[in-house]
C-alpha positions as CSV (number, residue, x, y, z in Angstrom):
1,X,39.3,46.3,13.0
2,X,40.7,43.5,15.4
3,X,40.7,40.9,12.5
4,X,43.2,43.6,10.9
5,X,45.3,43.9,13.9
6,X,45.8,40.2,14.5
7,X,46.6,39.7,10.6
8,X,49.2,42.4,10.9
9,X,50.7,41.0,14.1
10,X,50.7,37.5,12.7
11,X,52.6,39.2,9.6
12,X,55.3,40.8,11.4
13,X,58.8,39.6,10.6
14,X,60.5,37.2,12.9
15,X,63.8,38.0,14.5
16,X,66.6,35.6,15.5
17,X,66.5,36.8,19.1
18,X,63.1,34.8,19.6
19,X,63.8,31.8,17.2
20,X,63.5,29.3,20.2
21,X,59.9,31.0,20.9
22,X,59.0,30.7,17.3
23,X,60.2,27.3,16.9
24,X,58.1,26.2,20.1
25,X,54.9,27.8,18.9
26,X,55.3,26.5,15.3
27,X,55.8,23.0,16.7
28,X,52.6,23.2,18.9
29,X,50.6,24.6,15.9
30,X,51.9,21.6,13.8
31,X,50.9,19.2,16.8
32,X,47.4,20.8,17.1
33,X,46.8,20.4,13.6
34,X,47.7,17.1,13.4
35,X,45.4,16.4,16.4
36,X,42.5,18.1,14.5
37,X,43.2,15.5,11.8
38,X,43.2,12.7,13.9
39,X,40.0,13.6,15.7
40,X,41.8,14.1,19.0
41,X,40.4,16.9,20.8
42,X,41.5,17.0,24.4
43,X,45.1,16.9,26.3
44,X,43.5,13.7,27.8
45,X,43.1,12.2,24.6
46,X,46.2,12.9,23.4
47,X,47.7,11.7,26.5
48,X,46.0,8.3,26.3
49,X,47.4,8.0,22.6
50,X,51.0,8.9,23.8
51,X,50.9,6.6,26.9
52,X,51.2,9.9,29.1
53,X,48.7,11.7,31.5
54,X,46.7,14.6,30.2
55,X,48.6,16.8,32.7
56,X,51.9,16.0,31.2
57,X,50.5,17.0,27.6
58,X,49.5,20.3,29.3
59,X,53.1,20.6,30.7
60,X,54.5,19.8,27.2
61,X,52.4,22.5,25.4
62,X,53.9,25.2,28.1
63,X,57.4,24.1,27.4
64,X,58.0,21.4,24.5
65,X,61.5,21.1,25.2
66,X,60.8,19.3,28.3
67,X,59.1,16.6,26.2
68,X,60.8,13.1,27.0
69,X,62.2,11.4,23.6
70,X,60.2,8.2,24.0
71,X,57.0,10.6,23.7
72,X,58.2,12.5,21.1
73,X,58.9,9.5,19.2
74,X,55.4,8.1,20.0
75,X,53.8,11.7,18.9
76,X,55.7,11.3,15.5
77,X,54.1,8.0,15.1
78,X,50.8,8.5,16.4
79,X,50.1,11.9,14.6
80,X,52.1,11.4,11.5
81,X,54.0,14.8,12.1
82,X,55.8,16.9,9.3
83,X,59.4,15.8,9.2
84,X,60.3,19.3,8.5
85,X,58.3,21.0,11.0
86,X,59.9,18.5,13.5
87,X,63.5,19.1,12.5
88,X,62.9,22.7,12.8
89,X,61.8,22.2,16.2
90,X,64.7,20.3,17.0
91,X,66.8,23.5,16.0
92,X,67.8,22.5,12.4
93,X,67.6,25.6,10.0
94,X,65.9,25.9,6.9
95,X,69.1,25.3,4.6
96,X,69.9,22.2,6.8
97,X,66.4,20.8,6.3
98,X,66.6,21.4,2.4
99,X,70.0,19.9,2.2
100,X,68.5,16.6,4.4
101,X,65.5,16.3,1.8
102,X,68.0,16.5,-1.0
103,X,70.3,13.7,0.0
104,X,67.5,11.6,1.5
105,X,65.6,12.2,-1.5
106,X,68.5,10.9,-4.1
107,X,69.3,7.9,-1.5
108,X,65.6,6.9,-1.9
109,X,65.7,6.7,-5.8
110,X,68.6,4.2,-5.9
């Protein structure tokens, strides 16, 4: 029963009003997935990889928008984050992300 409720809750449609909250949670989910792939199990371990404290990582998980650009850049390098997920976190729409992919995909073939 509880699993059915959770599944129903996760499949509920998203509304624009909560777009920022969704973007942040999707980004944190992406970071968690990549940490697991790279064997990073704690905030402390991720902090060491990014040259920040484990407490800072905890703060960034609570409010990712407070993350410094240098930390975000290092996170992309260390965790090999999915670029569309990163662009969505930064506020780009799905349409804009697809347009970037088409434009840069064509330039790569030149």
